[in-house]
N, C-alpha and C positions, 0 to 999 in steps of 0.2 A: 291149796291156797298159799300164795306167797305173802309172808309178813316180814317186816323189818322193824326193829325197835332200837332206836338210838338212845344213848344215855351218856352221862358224864359232863354235860354242860353246866354252866354256872357263872357266877361273878368272880372275877380274878383281877388282881392289880396288874398294871403293866410290868412286864418282866417275869410274870408268873407262868405256871404251867397247868395244863389240863390234859386229861386223856379221855377221848371219846371212844365209845364202843358202839358197835352195830351188830345185833344178833339177827341172823336171817333164818327163816324156816320156809319150807315149801319147795326146797330143791334148787333154789337159785343162789349162786355165789355173789356175795357183795364184792364190788370192785372199785367203786368210786366214792370219794367224799366231795360234796359240793357245799357251797355256802351262799346265802343271800342276805345282804345287808339292806336296811330300810331304803327304799327308793332306788335300789340297784337291781340289775339282773342277776339271776343265779349263775354262779361261776364254778368251774371245776377247780378244786383245790389240790387233789391228789388222786392218783389212779394206780392200781396194781395191774400191770400189763400182762405179765405171766411170770410165774416163778418168783425170782428176786428182782425182776425188772419193774421199776416204778417210774412215775412221772409226777412232777410237781409244778404248780404255778410258780412263776418267778418270785412272786411276793412272799412265798412261804418257804422257798428252798433254804435248806440249812437250819430251819427252825422246826419244821413239822416232819413227822415220820409216819408213813402208812404201813400197816402190817396186817396179817391175817393168820388165824390159827391153822393148824395142820388139817383140821376137819373142813376148813374153808367155809365155816358157817358164821364165824365171828371176826369182824374186822375192827381195827383200832386206828385212831389218829392221835399220836402223841404230839402235843403242841407245846413248844417251849418258847421262851422269850416273847411272850404274847404282847401285842401292841393294840392300842385302841382301835386301829383300823381292822383288826381281826374280828371285831364285834359283828355278829351275824347269827342267823339260824343255820346250823350245819345239818346237812342231809346225807344219808348214804343211799347208794343206788346199786342195784344188782345188774348182772348180766341179764339182758332182756328188758331193762328199763323200769324195774319196779323201785318205788321210792318209799323211804320211811317218813315218819311224821315230823322229824326234825328235833333238834335240841338247841336251846339258846345258849350262846356264848357271849358274855359281856365282859369287856376288858376296860376297866375304869378305876381310877383312884378315888 
């Protein structure tokens, strides 16, 4: 059974940082971070394509960094210089399309 558990969300002031984690079990590698803000569609934030190749949404380039541990079971999203528009529920997704339950990120003063 594939399970993903995200953590690390919270309330942070604009300009602050958070690090999200996604732990995957059940044999599927986590590869994507998505987010969904209230009233908006879920959007891809960052993706591990293969090895060191990554892809980012234009809105987060230069501020967010996606990474994965060597065992390929834990994925991270380092988020720096956070903005109020980054407020959303953040989800990880595995190869094969399994989703976690999400973790709330709120950027507000």
